[in-house]
C-alpha positions, 0 to 999 in steps of 0.5 A: 438896488444898493445895500446901504448898511449890513446888519448881521446877527451871529451866534444863532443856535438851531434847536436852542430854547431861548425865547427871543431866538425862537421868536426870531426864527419863527418870524422868518417864514415867507408867509409872514414877510411882505411880498410886494417885491424883493426889496420889501422881502429884504427890508422885512428880513432886515427888520427881523434881524434888527428885532433880534439884536434889540431882543438880545438887549431887552429880552423881548422880540418884537417884529414891527411893520411901521416904518417910523418905529423900525427907523427909531429902533435902528437909530437906538441900536446904533446909539446903543452900540456907540454908547457901549463902546464909549462905556468900555473905553471909560471903564478901561481908562478908569481902571488905569487911572492913577489919581483918585480925582481922575478915577472919580471924573471917569466914573462920573462920565461912565455913570452918565453913559450908563444912564444913556444906555438905559434910555436907549434900552427903554426905547428898544423895549418900546418906551420913551 
């Protein structure tokens, strides 16, 4: 087996009362995982970690089993990460811009990126 990508979730606190984290930890029980083979188990846990990452963005933990939906969520998480980095870059540039026209242009670009971030969040929640 070759691992194509590494997914990590940091900042877990045992005993924490955050509903997304609690749902994530409960979903890791072996009885709730696919048990066809070790790859299925690994894929199930990987899907749960991605659900946690999506839940941190949306406030909703959703452990899904459908392969297409999992792949759509994976792509939305990647795009959300990319857009978040772009938004941070544009915000920094806008803060350092000297000319008003340049600030306006950068803020317009930032607004477009924020709109795209909102669309990705809606995909992660389960909407279109």
